[in-house]
C-alpha positions in Angstrom: 29.7 95.3 -70.1 30.0 93.7 -73.6 30.3 90.1 -74.5 34.0 89.1 -75.0 32.9 86.9 -77.9 30.4 88.7 -80.0 30.5 92.2 -78.5 26.8 92.3 -77.5 25.6 94.2 -74.4 25.6 91.7 -71.4 24.8 93.9 -68.4 27.0 94.9 -65.6 28.6 91.7 -64.3 28.2 89.1 -67.2 31.2 88.5 -69.5 29.2 86.4 -72.0 25.8 87.1 -73.5 23.0 84.5 -73.2 23.4 83.2 -76.7 27.2 82.7 -76.4 26.8 81.1 -72.9 24.3 78.6 -74.3 26.5 77.8 -77.3 29.4 77.1 -74.9 27.3 74.8 -72.7 26.1 72.9 -75.8 29.7 72.5 -77.0 30.7 71.1 -73.6 27.8 68.6 -73.7 28.8 67.5 -77.2 32.4 67.0 -76.1 31.4 64.9 -73.1 29.0 62.8 -75.2 31.8 62.2 -77.8 34.2 61.1 -75.0 31.7 58.7 -73.7 31.1 57.2 -77.2 34.9 56.8 -77.7 35.2 55.1 -74.3 32.5 52.6 -75.3 34.3 51.9 -78.6 37.6 51.3 -76.6 35.7 48.9 -74.3 34.3 47.0 -77.3 37.8 46.7 -78.8 39.3 45.4 -75.6 36.5 42.9 -75.2 37.0 41.7 -78.8 40.7 41.2 -78.1 40.0 39.3 -74.9 37.7 36.8 -76.7 40.2 36.3 -79.5 38.4 38.2 -82.3 41.4 40.3 -83.3 40.2 40.9 -86.9 36.9 42.4 -85.6 38.8 44.6 -83.2 40.9 45.9 -86.1 37.7 46.7 -88.1 36.2 48.6 -85.1 39.4 50.5 -84.4 39.7 51.5 -88.1 36.1 52.8 -88.0 37.0 54.9 -84.9 40.1 56.3 -86.6 38.0 57.3 -89.7 35.9 59.6 -87.4 38.6 60.6 -85.0 41.9 60.4 -86.9 43.8 62.5 -84.2 42.9 60.3 -81.3 46.2 59.4 -79.6 44.9 56.3 -77.8 43.3 54.9 -80.9 46.6 55.3 -82.9 48.6 53.5 -80.2 46.0 50.8 -79.9 46.0 50.2 -83.6 49.8 49.9 -83.5 49.6 47.4 -80.6 47.2 45.1 -82.4 49.2 45.2 -85.7 52.5 44.4 -83.9 50.8 41.5 -82.0 49.6 40.1 -85.4 53.2 40.2 -86.7 52.4 43.2 -89.0 55.3 45.2 -87.6 55.8 47.7 -90.4 52.1 48.8 -90.3 52.4 49.0 -86.5 55.5 51.3 -86.8 53.4 53.6 -89.1 50.7 54.0 -86.4 53.3 54.5 -83.6 54.9 57.2 -85.7 51.6 58.9 -86.3 50.9 58.8 -82.5 54.3 60.3 -81.8 53.5 63.2 -84.2 50.4 63.8 -82.1 52.3 63.7 -78.8 56.1 64.2 -79.5 57.0 64.0 -75.8 55.2 60.8 -75.0 57.8 58.4 -73.6 55.5 55.3 -73.7 54.8 55.8 -77.4 58.5 56.2 -78.1 59.3 53.0 -76.2 56.7 51.1 -78.2 58.1 52.5 -81.5 61.6 51.6 -80.5 60.5 48.1 -79.6 58.6 47.6 -82.9 61.6 48.8 -84.9 63.9 46.4 -83.0 61.5 43.5 -83.7 61.5 44.5 -87.4 65.3 44.8 -87.5 65.6 41.3 -85.9 63.3 39.8 -88.4 65.3 41.5 -91.2 68.5 40.0 -89.9 66.9 36.6 -89.7 65.9 36.8 -93.4 62.2 37.3 -92.9 61.6 40.8 -94.0 58.0 41.9 -93.9 56.3 43.0 -97.1 56.7 46.7 -97.6 59.4 47.1 -94.9 62.6 48.5 -96.2 64.5 49.0 -92.9 64.1 49.9 -89.3 64.7 53.6 -89.8 63.0 56.2 -92.1 66.4 57.4 -93.4 67.4 53.8 -94.4 64.0 53.4 -96.1 64.5 56.6 -98.1 68.0 55.5 -99.2 66.7 52.1 -100.2 64.0 53.7 -102.4 66.6 56.0 -104.0 69.0 53.1 -104.8 66.0 51.1 -106.2 65.0 54.0 -108.6 68.6 54.5 -109.8 68.9 50.8 -110.6 65.7 50.9 -112.6 66.9 53.9 -114.6 70.2 52.2 -115.3 68.4 49.1 -116.5 66.2 51.1 -118.9 69.3 53.0 -120.3 71.1 49.8 -120.8 68.2 48.2 -122.7 67.8 51.3 -124.9 71.6 51.2 -125.7 71.5 47.5 -126.6 68.4 48.1 -128.9 70.2 51.0 -130.7 73.4 49.0 -131.2 71.4 46.0 -132.6 69.5 48.3 -135.0 72.7 50.0 -136.2 74.4 46.6 -136.7 71.5 45.3 -138.8 71.5 48.4 -141.1 75.3 48.1 -141.6 74.9 44.4 -142.4 72.2 45.1 -145.0 74.3 47.9 -146.6 71.5 50.4 -146.1 73.2 53.3 -144.4 70.9 56.0 -145.7 67.1 56.3 -145.2 65.2 55.0 -148.2 63.4 57.6 -150.4 59.7 57.3 -150.6 59.8 58.1 -154.3 62.6 58.4 -157.0 64.4 61.8 -157.1 63.8 62.1 -160.9 60.1 61.3 -160.9 57.5 63.9 -160.1 55.7 63.6 -156.8 52.1 62.5 -156.8 49.7 64.2 -154.5 48.6 61.9 -151.8 45.0 60.6 -152.0 42.6 62.8 -150.0 39.5 61.5 -148.3 36.5 63.5 -147.3 34.4 61.7 -144.6 30.8 62.5 -143.7 28.5 60.5 -141.5 24.7 59.9 -141.9 22.5 58.0 -139.5 19.7 56.1 -141.2 16.8 55.7 -138.8 14.9 52.4 -138.6 11.7 53.8 -140.3 13.4 55.2 -143.4 14.3 53.1 -146.4 17.8 53.1 -148.0 16.2 53.5 -151.4 16.2 57.3 -150.9 19.9 57.3 -151.7 21.3 57.2 -155.2 21.1 53.5 -156.3 24.2 53.8 -158.5 26.6 55.2 -155.9 25.1 54.3 -152.5 24.8 50.9 -150.8 21.9 50.6 -148.4 22.7 50.1 -144.7 20.7 48.0 -142.3 18.1 49.7 -140.2 19.5 51.3 -137.0 23.0 51.5 -138.4 25.2 54.6 -138.9 26.5 54.9 -142.5 29.9 56.5 -143.1 30.2 58.0 -146.6 33.8 58.4 -147.9 34.5 60.4 -151.0 37.9 59.7 -152.6 39.5 62.5 -154.6 42.3 61.4 -157.0 42.0 64.1 -159.7 38.9 62.5 -161.2 35.2 62.9 -160.3 34.4 62.1 -156.6 33.2 58.6 -156.0 31.2 58.2 -152.8 31.4 54.9 -150.8 29.2 53.7 -148.0 30.6 51.8 -145.0 28.1 50.4 -142.5 29.0 50.8 -138.8 26.8 49.7 -135.8 25.1 52.5 -134.0 26.1 53.1 -130.3 23.2 52.9 -127.9 23.3 54.6 -124.5 23.2 52.1 -121.6 20.8 53.0 -118.7 22.6 54.1 -115.5 21.5 52.1 -112.5 21.5 53.8 -109.1 21.7 51.8 -105.9 19.5 52.7 -103.0 21.4 53.6 -99.8 20.0 53.1 -96.3 21.2 54.9 -93.1 22.1 52.5 -90.2 19.8 53.1 -87.3 21.5 53.8 -83.9 20.5 50.9 -81.5 23.4 50.9 -79.0 22.1 50.1 -75.5 18.8 48.6 -76.7 17.7 45.0 -76.1 18.4 42.4 -78.9 14.8 42.1 -79.9 14.1 45.9 -80.1 17.4 46.6 -82.0 16.7 43.8 -84.5 13.2 45.1 -85.2 14.5 48.6 -85.8 17.3 47.5 -88.2 15.0 45.2 -90.2 12.4 47.9 -90.4 14.9 50.0 -92.4 15.3 47.1 -94.9 18.7 45.8 -93.7 19.5 42.3 -92.5 20.8 41.5 -89.0 23.6 39.2 -87.7 23.9 38.6 -84.0 27.4 38.5 -82.6 27.7 37.5 -78.9 30.4 39.3 -77.0 31.5 38.5 -73.4 31.4 41.6 -71.3 31.6 42.1 -67.5 30.6 45.8 -67.7 27.5 45.9 -70.0 24.1 44.5 -69.1 23.4 41.1 -70.7 21.5 40.9 -74.0 22.1 44.6 -74.7 23.6 45.9 -78.0 27.1 47.2 -77.4 28.0 48.3 -81.0 27.0 47.9 -84.6 29.1 47.2 -87.7 28.8 49.2 -89.9 28.5 52.0 -87.3 25.3 53.9 -86.7 24.6 56.9 -89.1 26.5 55.5 -92.1 24.8 55.1 -95.4 25.1 51.5 -96.8 23.5 49.6 -99.7 20.1 48.1 -99.0 21.5 44.5 -99.1 24.1 45.1 -96.3 24.1 42.8 -93.3 24.4 44.8 -90.0 26.2 42.9 -87.2 24.8 43.5 -83.7 27.4 42.9 -80.9 25.4 41.8 -78.0 26.8 41.6 -74.4 26.9 38.2 -72.7 27.9 37.6 -69.1 31.1 35.5 -69.0 30.7 32.4 -66.8 33.2 29.7 -65.7 33.3 26.6 -67.8 33.5 23.0 -66.6 37.1 22.0 -66.9 36.9 18.9 -64.6 38.8 15.8 -65.9 40.1 17.9 -68.8 43.8 17.9 -69.7 45.5 20.9 -68.1 47.1 22.1 -71.4 43.7 22.3 -73.1 42.2 24.1 -70.2 45.0 26.6 -70.1 44.8 27.3 -73.8 41.0 27.8 -73.6 41.4 30.3 -70.7 44.1 32.3 -72.4 42.1 32.5 -75.6 39.2 34.0 -73.6 41.5 36.6 -71.9 41.9 35.1 -68.5 45.0 34.3 -66.4 45.3 30.6 -65.7 47.3 29.5 -62.6 48.3 25.8 -62.3 48.5 24.3 -58.8 49.4 20.6 -58.7 48.1 18.2 -56.2 49.6 14.8 -55.6 47.0 12.0 -55.9 46.7 8.4 -57.1 42.9 8.7 -57.8 43.2 10.5 -61.1 45.6 10.4 -64.1 48.4 12.9 -63.9 47.8 16.2 -65.9 44.0 16.2 -65.5 42.1 19.0 -63.8 40.8 18.1 -60.3 38.9 21.3 -59.6 38.9 25.0 -60.4 38.6 28.3 -58.5 36.2 30.0 -59.2 33.9 26.9 -59.6 31.9 25.9 -62.6 29.2 28.4 -63.5 30.6 31.3 -61.5 30.5 34.8 -63.1 33.9 35.9 -64.2 35.4 39.4 -64.4 37.5 40.7 -67.3 41.1 39.3 -67.2 40.4 37.5 -64.0 42.9 34.8 -62.7 41.6 31.3 -62.7 43.3 28.6 -60.6 43.4 25.0 -62.0 44.2 22.2 -59.5 45.9 19.5 -61.6 46.6 16.0 -60.6 50.2 14.8 -60.4 51.8 11.5 -59.5 53.1 11.1 -55.9 56.4 12.8 -55.1 59.5 11.2 -56.7 63.0 11.2 -55.4 64.3 13.3 -58.3 64.1 17.1 -58.4 61.3 19.2 -59.9 61.8 21.1 -63.1 61.2 24.8 -62.5 58.4 26.0 -64.9 58.4 29.3 -66.9 56.8 31.9 -64.6 57.3 34.9 -66.8 54.4 37.4 -67.0 52.7 35.6 -64.1 51.3 37.6 -61.2 53.8 37.8 -58.2 51.3 36.5 -55.7 50.4 33.4 -57.7 54.0 32.6 -58.6 55.2 33.0 -55.0 52.3 30.8 -53.7 53.1 28.1 -56.3 56.8 27.9 -55.2 56.1 28.1 -51.5 53.5 25.3 -51.9 56.2 23.1 -53.5 58.5 23.7 -50.5 61.0 26.2 -52.0 62.4 29.3 -50.5 61.5 32.5 -52.5 63.5 35.7 -52.9 61.9 38.7 -54.6 64.1 41.2 -56.6 62.5 44.3 -58.2 63.8 45.5 -61.5 62.6 47.8 -64.3 61.0 46.3 -67.4 59.1 48.6 -69.9 57.5 45.6 -71.7 55.8 43.9 -68.7 53.2 45.3 -66.4 54.2 46.2 -62.9 53.8 43.4 -60.3 54.4 40.6 -62.8 57.4 38.2 -63.1 60.1 39.1 -65.7 62.4 36.1 -65.0 63.6 33.5 -62.5 66.9 32.2 -61.2 67.6 29.4 -61.8 66.2 29.4 -65.4 63.0 27.6 -66.4 63.5 23.9 -66.8 66.3 23.6 -64.2 65.7 20.7 -61.7 65.3 22.0 -58.1 64.9 20.2 -54.9 62.7 21.0 -51.9 64.3 23.7 -49.7 66.2 25.3 -52.6 66.0 29.0 -53.1 64.3 30.4 -56.2 64.7 34.1 -57.1 61.8 35.9 -58.7 62.5 39.1 -60.7 59.4 41.3 -60.4 58.7 44.3 -62.7 58.5 47.7 -60.9 
């Protein structure tokens, strides 16, 4: 048999020769390694978003898209981050790019429609984003066409006004014909002709070599321009001194390749980077999947040539642990947990031994190792039960189990209703009945709408 790739003889049963089979295996290994590297970058981006470093996440995602511009997940992720930072028009561009890569992707289409609706709503409210001319490409094209036509009409009007003013001034001065450069009866004089030649006088030579009667010596290192005027008489040379132009030296900057140090310890990675002549900046990153004190990623990325004075940031994994929130106001504790990417759950406990609104205890406890996006329960002190009803809190986007446990613990009857919601993850609360802020008494029924 012959190889179905190169046509070489392969024997009786083989469809590929040894060289082509080895090349195929190497290509598969390279593809697997590339997928692993991309997954590590996605994990780094998600970690940066969890700890609130959105700008760093955008930089890492842009670096990934420079090397993998056709990665669908990277395009969608870039659009999500830009939309979350109120840069809706830029997010729409990345969603459209992702939709071109996968035209039948329903999720990308929903995200694009949602971003366009947000942009349209902001336009209706009078807060149009810079560079956004509408919620639809066709409207944007019409806006650009109208804008160009208005500019052209403005230019034409300005030219017309200028011509009318010029004509009016000529009529007012009585000069309706162009003036003659010389009388019609007089003979024309030939225009003065000039012959220019240049001579460079080096520093070592003396200007006395030129004719003293007709030449003016130029300073050393200066280029002399000799002009000869011809007016029908004998030529009269003139010397005009001009400074000589010196060539400036071209400076070349030394470039250094960033050494790959992902997966190494902090000390070893720092020694390797500094050995190449670059400076190091340590950036701790909370990660529940990477070993502590190991380098997750570098910025600039490994293999890129950078100037010798560049500072390389090493993103080092740190194990996230539970902070001490005891006696802290519940609002501050909730804000801190949300900024770190965790899901805070408030459970109130009646007590007269602590001021209302302060954290009594937490679950997990102080110092415990936390997982990514883990739920943290805060037990908050409240004043003893009053006779008036309790205002129903806003439970939207809360996990179903925690929301149900909170209401049951307060003595309310809970009814669950499933409904579709493309913008909220399955299993989370999309709304309540009665609405948040409505006073409810013990024993009342509260309906929780849960996303399918």
